SERO-4910 file (N, C-alpha, C, O; in steps of 0.05 Angstrom, whole numbers):
BEGIN
 pado doro    nc1    nc2    nc3   cac1   cac2   cac3    cc1    cc2    cc3    oc1    oc2    oc3
  Met    A   1761    784   2858   1756    786   2834   1750    803   2833   1735    812   2851
  Arg    A   1762    824   2805   1763    847   2800   1749    855   2784   1747    846   2761
  His    A   1727    888   2799   1709    902   2791   1712    929   2777   1723    949   2786
  Thr    A   1701    926   2754   1694    955   2732   1682    967   2760   1668    956   2777
  Pro    A   1691    995   2759   1670   1016   2774   1639   1020   2753   1640   1016   2729
  Val    A   1618   1027   2764   1593   1019   2746   1598   1046   2730   1596   1041   2706
  Ser    A   1605   1080   2735   1605   1099   2726   1631   1093   2706   1634   1108   2687
  Leu    A   1642   1082   2709   1672   1077   2690   1640   1060   2665   1625   1069   2648
  Ala    A   1645   1031   2678   1627   1023   2655   1605   1029   2645   1600   1015   2626
  Ala    A   1590   1044   2650   1572   1058   2632   1578   1074   2620   1564   1077   2600
  Ala    A   1603   1093   2624   1617   1111   2602   1620   1089   2572   1615   1093   2548
  Leu    A   1634   1065   2588   1638   1062   2562   1627   1038   2554   1643   1023   2543
  Thr    A   1595   1028   2557   1572   1025   2534   1563   1047   2530   1558   1047   2506
  Leu    A   1558   1073   2540   1551   1088   2522   1571   1110   2493   1563   1122   2474
  Cys    A   1599   1105   2507   1616   1105   2479   1612   1085   2455   1612   1092   2431
  Val    A   1609   1055   2466   1600   1044   2441   1570   1043   2436   1563   1037   2413
  Gly    A   1557   1048   2448   1532   1054   2436   1530   1085   2412   1521   1092   2390
  Thr    A   1539   1091   2424   1524   1120   2411   1551   1131   2384   1552   1142   2362
  Leu    A   1570   1120   2405   1599   1133   2385   1604   1162   2377   1609   1176   2358
  Ser    A   1599   1164   2398   1602   1205   2406   1619   1207   2436   1613   1220   2456
  Cys    A   1631   1199   2434   1662   1199   2451   1668   1232   2442   1667   1240   2418
  Thr    A   1677   1250   2470   1693   1270   2446   1723   1266   2437   1734   1282   2423
  Ala    A   1736   1241   2449   1750   1229   2442   1767   1231   2405   1787   1237   2392
  Gln    A   1732   1216   2404   1742   1204   2373   1730   1226   2351   1727   1224   2327
  Gln    A   1726   1249   2370   1712   1274   2348   1731   1299   2338   1730   1321   2348
  Ala    A   1742   1295   2322   1761   1313   2303   1754   1333   2303   1731   1337   2294
  Pro    A   1770   1354   2314   1760   1381   2314   1757   1395   2277   1770   1385   2258
  Pro    A   1735   1423   2274   1715   1415   2251   1755   1438   2243   1765   1455   2258
  Pro    A   1764   1428   2220   1780   1448   2195   1772   1468   2207   1749   1468   2216
  Ala    A   1793   1497   2212   1801   1516   2201   1795   1528   2175   1807   1523   2154
  Arg    A   1768   1550   2179   1769   1565   2147   1785   1589   2147   1788   1608   2162
  Ala    A   1797   1578   2117   1820   1593   2109   1810   1619   2107   1786   1619   2110
  Pro    A   1825   1650   2100   1822   1683   2111   1815   1674   2079   1822   1653   2069
  Ala    A   1800   1695   2066   1783   1698   2045   1790   1734   2044   1792   1746   2065
  Leu    A   1792   1744   2026   1789   1765   2025   1762   1782   2019   1746   1774   2002
  Ala    A   1757   1811   2038   1732   1818   2032   1735   1851   2020   1756   1864   2017
  Ala    A   1713   1857   2016   1719   1879   2004   1691   1892   1997   1671   1882   1987
  Glu    A   1695   1918   2006   1663   1931   2006   1676   1958   1980   1697   1971   1982
  Val    A   1656   1959   1960   1653   1985   1945   1641   2013   1954   1619   2009   1964
  Val    A   1647   2031   1954   1625   2051   1963   1634   2087   1941   1656   2093   1932
  Asp    A   1623   2093   1940   1631   2128   1936   1641   2129   1947   1638   2118   1969
  Val    A   1667   2149   1937   1686   2160   1948   1673   2180   1965   1660   2197   1952
  Pro    A   1673   2182   1984   1664   2212   1998   1695   2232   1998   1719   2226   2001
  Ala    A   1684   2254   1994   1703   2288   1984   1737   2282   2001   1758   2282   1988
  Gly    A   1735   2278   2035   1753   2273   2051   1771   2257   2034   1794   2262   2027
  Lys    A   1763   2244   2030   1776   2211   2016   1796   2220   1989   1820   2213   1986
  Leu    A   1782   2237   1969   1798   2249   1947   1827   2275   1966   1851   2271   1968
  Gly    A   1814   2295   1974   1824   2309   1974   1845   2326   1958   1838   2337   1938
  Ala    A   1873   2328   1967   1895   2339   1933   1896   2321   1913   1908   2327   1893
  Ser    A   1882   2296   1917   1891   2265   1894   1870   2287   1873   1878   2288   1850
  His    A   1855   2296   1878   1828   2307   1859   1835   2330   1859   1852   2337   1876
  Arg    A   1822   2356   1834   1818   2376   1829   1805   2386   1793   1804   2372   1773
  Pro    A   1799   2411   1798   1783   2419   1777   1798   2414   1753   1822   2417   1750
  Gly    A   1781   2403   1732   1798   2390   1711   1814   2365   1705   1823   2358   1683
  Cys    A   1815   2355   1725   1817   2326   1718   1798   2316   1700   1777   2327   1692
  Pro    A   1812   2284   1689   1798   2274   1675   1772   2252   1672   1760   2238   1656
  Val    A   1771   2262   1700   1756   2220   1717   1739   2249   1733   1752   2263   1748
  Pro    A   1709   2256   1728   1702   2264   1750   1696   2246   1772   1691   2223   1766
  Pro    A   1694   2255   1807   1687   2244   1834   1662   2225   1824   1660   2205   1838
  Asp    A   1645   2225   1806   1627   2210   1818   1632   2177   1799   1624   2154   1806
  Arg    A   1642   2182   1785   1657   2167   1766   1673   2136   1779   1673   2113   1771
  Leu    A   1690   2155   1808   1710   2135   1826   1698   2130   1848   1683   2146   1860
  Arg    A   1703   2108   1856   1700   2092   1862   1721   2077   1889   1742   2066   1884
  Leu    A   1709   2078   1915   1724   2071   1938   1726   2042   1956   1712   2036   1975
  Ile    A   1747   2027   1943   1747   1998   1962   1765   1994   1978   1790   1998   1978
  Arg    A   1744   1982   2000   1757   1974   2033   1760   1947   2017   1744   1937   2001
  Met    A   1782   1940   2024   1789   1910   2033   1819   1891   2047   1839   1898   2060
  Asn    A   1812   1871   2041   1835   1862   2067   1849   1857   2053   1843   1856   2029
  His    A   1881   1849   2063   1905   1843   2055   1926   1836   2073   1928   1844   2096
  Trp    A   1951   1809   2056   1967   1801   2075   1975   1833   2078   1967   1852   2065
  Gly    A   1996   1829   2103   2025   1844   2110   2046   1831   2118   2046   1809   2127
  Phe    A   2063   1845   2114   2097   1827   2114   2094   1825   2131   2116   1816   2136
  Asp    A   2080   1825   2158   2077   1806   2195   2059   1786   2190   2045   1772   2204
  Gly    A   2062   1787   2166   2041   1746   2168   2012   1755   2168   1997   1739   2157
  Arg    A   1996   1787   2183   1988   1783   2190   1954   1798   2163   1961   1797   2140
  Val    A   1929   1807   2166   1906   1811   2157   1906   1839   2170   1902   1843   2194
  His    A   1911   1859   2152   1891   1884   2153   1878   1890   2131   1876   1878   2110
  Arg    A   1865   1919   2142   1843   1941   2116   1861   1956   2104   1879   1970   2112
  Gly    A   1849   1948   2072   1863   1978   2070   1846   1993   2048   1822   1987   2049
  Glu    A   1851   2009   2030   1836   2033   2015   1848   2036   1992   1873   2037   1991
  Leu    A   1830   2038   1966   1834   2048   1952   1816   2053   1922   1801   2037   1911
  Ile    A   1828   2088   1913   1812   2100   1892   1821   2093   1865   1843   2095   1853
  Ala    A   1793   2082   1859   1798   2068   1820   1767   2081   1820   1748   2087   1834
  His    A   1779   2083   1782   1758   2080   1761   1727   2065   1774   1732   2045   1788
  Arg    A   1701   2071   1772   1687   2045   1779   1684   2029   1755   1667   2012   1757
  Asp    A   1700   2031   1725   1703   2006   1708   1725   1999   1717   1736   1989   1698
  Ala    A   1745   1997   1740   1775   1980   1741   1761   1968   1775   1777   1958   1790
  Val    A   1750   1968   1778   1734   1960   1799   1732   1931   1802   1743   1921   1821
  Gln    A   1719   1917   1785   1716   1892   1794   1752   1867   1769   1755   1843   1765
  Pro    A   1762   1884   1764   1791   1878   1757   1800   1885   1771   1812   1863   1773
  Leu    A   1810   1897   1790   1819   1909   1817   1807   1873   1843   1822   1859   1856
  Leu    A   1782   1872   1839   1773   1858   1862   1786   1821   1859   1791   1806   1878
  His    A   1789   1814   1830   1799   1800   1812   1838   1797   1828   1851   1780   1840
  Val    A   1845   1825   1818   1881   1811   1819   1889   1808   1850   1907   1794   1860
  Phe    A   1866   1828   1865   1880   1830   1893   1870   1804   1904   1883   1790   1920
  Gly    A   1846   1799   1897   1834   1764   1915   1858   1752   1899   1860   1735   1918
  Arg    A   1876   1745   1884   1890   1725   1867   1916   1735   1888   1931   1718   1898
  Ala    A   1920   1761   1894   1946   1767   1916   1935   1752   1933   1948   1731   1933
  Phe    A   1918   1752   1949   1909   1749   1979   1907   1710   1987   1910   1694   2005
  Asp    A   1902   1711   1967   1901   1671   1962   1930   1672   1960   1939   1656   1975
  Ala    A   1950   1685   1948   1973   1670   1950   1990   1680   1967   2014   1675   1963
  Arg    A   1981   1697   1994   1991   1704   2004   2015   1730   1999   2036   1733   2012
  Phe    A   2008   1742   1984   2034   1758   1980   2019   1782   1990   1996   1788   1987
  Pro    A   2050   1800   2007   2048   1818   2026   2058   1844   2013   2080   1852   2004
  Ile    A   2023   1858   2018   2029   1893   2017   2026   1903   2044   2009   1899   2062
  Arg    A   2061   1924   2042   2064   1938   2053   2043   1948   2076   2041   1941   2100
  Arg    A   2029   1964   2063   2008   1991   2065   1989   2001   2042   2001   2012   2024
  Met    A   1965   2001   2041   1944   2010   2036   1926   2036   2036   1902   2034   2042
  Arg    A   1940   2062   2028   1919   2085   2038   1918   2099   2009   1930   2099   1987
  Val    A   1897   2113   2023   1889   2138   1989   1903   2160   1989   1906   2174   2009
  Met    A   1913   2166   1966   1930   2178   1972   1923   2214   1979   1943   2228   1979
  Ala    A   1898   2226   1982   1891   2237   2002   1913   2241   2025   1920   2261   2037
  Glu    A   1919   2221   2028   1940   2212   2071   1969   2229   2053   1985   2241   2066
  Tyr    A   1970   2227   2026   1996   2244   2026   1991   2267   2015   2010   2282   2009
  Gly    A   1975   2273   2013   1970   2309   1998   1984   2308   1978   2003   2322   1972
  Gly    A   1965   2273   1957   1969   2268   1932   2001   2275   1921   2007   2286   1900
  Asp    A   2018   2266   1940   2051   2277   1928   2053   2243   1928   2043   2227   1944
  Asp    A   2067   2238   1908   2071   2208   1888   2095   2207   1902   2092   2186   1913
  Leu    A   2119   2216   1909   2142   2216   1923   2140   2213   1952   2155   2196   1961
  Lys    A   2129   2223   1963   2121   2218   1999   2111   2187   1997   2119   2171   2014
  Ala    A   2091   2177   1974   2066   2159   1979   2095   2135   1965   2097   2114   1978
  Met    A   2113   2137   1944   2126   2118   1943   2148   2112   1953   2163   2093   1946
  Ala    A   2154   2131   1976   2171   2138   2002   2166   2111   2026   2184   2100   2038
  Asp    A   2139   2105   2028   2129   2105   2042   2106   2078   2044   2088   2071   2060
  Asp    A   2119   2067   2012   2121   2032   1998   2080   2043   2002   2063   2031   2015
  Asn    A   2079   2053   1996   2045   2051   1990   2028   2045   1975   2023   2064   1960
  Thr    A   2017   2029   1971   2004   2005   1941   1975   2036   1938   1964   2046   1958
  Ser    A   1970   2041   1920   1960   2061   1913   1947   2065   1888   1960   2055   1870
  Ala    A   1921   2079   1878   1910   2070   1840   1923   2103   1841   1946   2113   1840
  Phe    A   1878   2119   1845   1871   2126   1828   1894   2170   1842   1904   2172   1864
  Asn    A   1894   2179   1833   1916   2203   1834   1916   2222   1812   1917   2211   1790
  Cys    A   1915   2245   1812   1909   2265   1786   1937   2272   1788   1944   2287   1806
  Arg    A   1945   2268   1779   1981   2284   1772   1994   2269   1739   1985   2253   1723
  Gln    A   2011   2280   1741   2030   2276   1712   2047   2254   1729   2047   2248   1753
  Val    A   2065   2245   1701   2083   2228   1698   2110   2233   1716   2127   2249   1707
  Val    A   2115   2218   1743   2139   2228   1755   2155   2225   1730   2155   2207   1714
  Gly    A   2175   2253   1731   2199   2245   1721   2195   2261   1688   2216   2267   1676
  Asp    A   2167   2268   1675   2162   2259   1654   2131   2291   1656   2108   2284   1648
  Ser    A   2134   2311   1662   2115   2329   1674   2098   2330   1647   2074   2327   1648
  Gly    A   2108   2333   1629   2086   2338   1600   2065   2314   1596   2048   2311   1579
  Lys    A   2070   2300   1614   2053   2272   1608   2042   2264   1630   2055   2255   1648
  Leu    A   2013   2265   1630   1984   2253   1647   1985   2233   1656   1976   2217   1640
  Ser    A   1993   2224   1673   1993   2184   1687   1964   2178   1691   1944   2191   1696
  Arg    A   1971   2151   1687   1943   2136   1674   1931   2137   1709   1910   2126   1711
  His    A   1940   2147   1729   1936   2137   1752   1909   2164   1756   1893   2162   1775
  Ala    A   1908   2184   1740   1895   2203   1729   1863   2197   1720   1843   2212   1723
  Tyr    A   1865   2170   1709   1849   2160   1698   1835   2149   1724   1811   2152   1730
  Gly    A   1850   2136   1736   1838   2106   1760   1847   2088   1742   1866   2101   1750
  Asp    A   1853   2073   1728   1853   2055   1709   1886   2043   1723   1893   2021   1714
  Ala    A   1902   2055   1739   1937   2045   1751   1935   2033   1768   1918   2037   1784
  Val    A   1952   2014   1771   1944   2021   1804   1989   2012   1815   2005   1993   1809
  Asp    A   1990   2021   1820   2025   2020   1840   2023   1998   1864   2005   2001   1881
  Ile    A   2039   1979   1865   2043   1959   1879   2079   1955   1894   2099   1948   1882
  Asn    A   2074   1962   1920   2094   1966   1940   2121   1976   1923   2139   1961   1916
  Pro    A   2122   2012   1916   2139   2018   1897   2169   2008   1923   2187   1996   1913
  Leu    A   2172   2014   1950   2203   2007   1949   2205   1984   1934   2215   1986   1912
  Glu    A   2193   1949   1948   2206   1927   1924   2211   1918   1894   2220   1899   1881
  Asn    A   2197   1952   1891   2186   1950   1854   2197   1968   1838   2187   1971   1816
  Pro    A   2210   1977   1842   2226   2004   1837   2210   2027   1811   2187   2020   1804
  Tyr    A   2218   2043   1803   2205   2056   1783   2236   2073   1771   2252   2086   1784
  Val    A   2237   2067   1746   2262   2075   1730   2248   2093   1706   2237   2086   1686
  Asp    A   2256   2130   1720   2228   2151   1700   2249   2151   1678   2265   2133   1682
  Val    A   2255   2166   1656   2261   2169   1629   2291   2186   1631   2306   2190   1612
  Arg    A   2296   2199   1667   2322   2205   1659   2348   2202   1677   2367   2214   1685
  Gly    A   2329   2162   1677   2344   2140   1695   2349   2140   1722   2364   2122   1731
  Val    A   2333   2163   1743   2332   2163   1767   2310   2142   1784   2287   2135   1778
  Val    A   2319   2137   1798   2303   2118   1813   2285   2122   1830   2289   2135   1850
  His    A   2264   2114   1824   2240   2125   1847   2228   2097   1859   2222   2078   1846
  Pro    A   2225   2098   1889   2237   2116   1908   2270   2106   1921   2277   2083   1928
  Pro    A   2285   2129   1922   2315   2123   1910   2325   2097   1936   2343   2081   1931
  Ala    A   2313   2098   1959   2316   2064   1964   2309   2035   1958   2311   2014   1971
  Gly    A   2298   2042   1928   2289   2022   1924   2315   2010   1894   2317   1994   1876
  Arg    A   2332   2030   1908   2343   2020   1879   2357   1988   1882   2358   1975   1861
  Glu    A   2371   1973   1910   2378   1953   1914   2355   1933   1909   2356   1911   1921
  Tyr    A   2332   1938   1893   2316   1921   1888   2310   1919   1860   2289   1910   1850
  Leu    A   2335   1929   1843   2328   1933   1814   2354   1902   1807   2366   1899   1786
  Arg    A   2356   1886   1830   2374   1872   1816   2337   1844   1822   2326   1837   1843
  Arg    A   2331   1837   1794   2307   1827   1805   2314   1801   1804   2296   1786   1796
  Thr    A   2334   1790   1809   2336   1758   1807   2339   1748   1838   2343   1725   1847
  Ala    A   2338   1766   1845   2340   1764   1878   2303   1766   1897   2285   1782   1898
  Ser    A   2309   1744   1905   2270   1736   1918   2271   1759   1941   2291   1762   1955
  His    A   2247   1775   1945   2236   1789   1967   2216   1788   1977   2199   1782   1960
  Pro    A   2204   1791   2004   2178   1785   2000   2161   1808   2003   2163   1826   2020
  Gly    A   2135   1805   1973   2130   1839   1962   2136   1839   1939   2120   1847   1922
  Met    A   2159   1829   1933   2171   1832   1904   2158   1834   1877   2156   1809   1872
  Ile    A   2150   1843   1860   2126   1833   1839   2155   1814   1822   2178   1822   1821
  Lys    A   2141   1782   1810   2164   1772   1796   2147   1760   1775   2128   1746   1781
  Asp    A   2154   1767   1747   2155   1755   1728   2138   1728   1725   2151   1708   1733
  Gly    A   2122   1724   1717   2111   1695   1723   2095   1688   1748   2082   1668   1752
  Gly    A   2101   1716   1768   2084   1706   1792   2051   1707   1796   2036   1701   1777
  Pro    A   2044   1714   1819   2010   1709   1816   2002   1733   1814   1978   1737   1813
  Val    A   2021   1757   1813   1999   1786   1812   2004   1791   1784   1984   1796   1771
  Val    A   2020   1790   1774   2034   1784   1742   2008   1776   1721   1999   1788   1701
  Lys    A   1998   1739   1739   1985   1729   1733   1961   1731   1729   1947   1723   1710
  Ala    A   1957   1740   1743   1922   1765   1754   1922   1784   1743   1901   1794   1736
  Phe    A   1945   1796   1739   1932   1824   1713   1932   1818   1697   1911   1825   1685
  Arg    A   1956   1797   1677   1942   1785   1654   1917   1769   1644   1912   1764   1620
  Asp    A   1906   1765   1662   1877   1751   1663   1859   1765   1660   1837   1757   1657
  Val    A   1865   1800   1660   1843   1819   1659   1853   1831   1638   1831   1834   1626
  Gly    A   1863   1837   1628   1882   1842   1609   1889   1869   1617   1878   1888   1607
  Trp    A   1912   1874   1638   1919   1894   1642   1953   1893   1625   1963   1876   1610
  Tyr    A   1960   1909   1632   1995   1920   1636   2012   1922   1653   2010   1939   1671
  Trp    A   2037   1903   1652   2053   1911   1673   2073   1927   1657   2079   1927   1633
  Gly    A   2085   1948   1686   2108   1966   1672   2126   1954   1675   2141   1957   1656
  Gly    A   2139   1935   1699   2162   1922   1695   2165   1912   1656   2187   1908   1645
  Arg    A   2147   1911   1647   2175   1901   1610   2177   1931   1585   2178   1932   1561
  Trp    A   2176   1947   1603   2180   1975   1603   2213   1984   1594   2230   1977   1611
  Ser    A   2221   1996   1574   2247   2003   1567   2252   2020   1593   2267   2007   1609
  Asn    A   2245   2037   1600   2250   2040   1627   2225   2033   1655   2207   2047   1663
  Pro    A   2234   2005   1666   2219   2002   1679   2202   2007   1701   2210   2022   1719
  Asp    A   2183   1999   1701   2163   2007   1721   2154   1976   1745   2135   1961   1741
  Tyr    A   2170   1973   1765   2162   1949   1773   2131   1942   1785   2115   1923   1785
  Gln    A   2133   1970   1794   2098   1967   1823   2082   1975   1808   2060   1977   1818
  His    A   2087   1988   1768   2062   1995   1753   2046   1982   1748   2055   1963   1761
  Phe    A   2014   1969   1734   2000   1955   1721   1972   1975   1710   1956   1986   1724
  Ser    A   1973   1974   1689   1948   1997   1679   1930   1981   1668   1933   1957   1667
  Ala    A   1909   1993   1657   1892   1982   1632   1896   1995   1604   1881   1997   1584
  Thr    A   1921   2004   1608   1930   2009   1573   1953   1998   1584   1959   1989   1606
  Ser    A   1968   2004   1553   2002   1998   1550   2002   2023   1567   2002   2020   1591
  Gly    A   2001   2049   1555   2019   2082   1558   2008   2078   1587   2013   2095   1605
***
């Protein structure tokens, strides 16, 4: 006659009696990453050359937004934007939707790290907001970025064509064919455009001289 070992029999009895066997327990579902953001007053060092006397918005009306974003490497990174205090909530809505959609952002650094030079920032494919400057390619006009209610996203994948027909950054010329699809490219009807439409902001990609990287609270 065959006998079940006592230890095994006891284990089977416990399993049936309590329904608590480890093998029967499913692991808890992994929590999906979510946008995490911190909004603070802007330290002077974070403004640097991006602000100067005579700018239309004083520093005390600007805010530094630290938030995470998806990178082109498929990982979550921490970035920084400076924007007008009234633009904070719209931007958090938009970047929250972009994060949920896993829309990749190359890098997100304040313009002080580029000495306020927008050409350098675009060449580095940097996503940025506030910068007290003129319009690139039209020095007679003050940019909406000087007011802190405009943002440029992935300039390389979303180039800007100025009034003279010059492409910024130059390496972005290959992305002017918008029927193609590339990571980080802003598409009409995509999650980024839809999110900005939700908050009433305008997209430069619809201008006669397209600025695919640009969104602002006003149409000008």
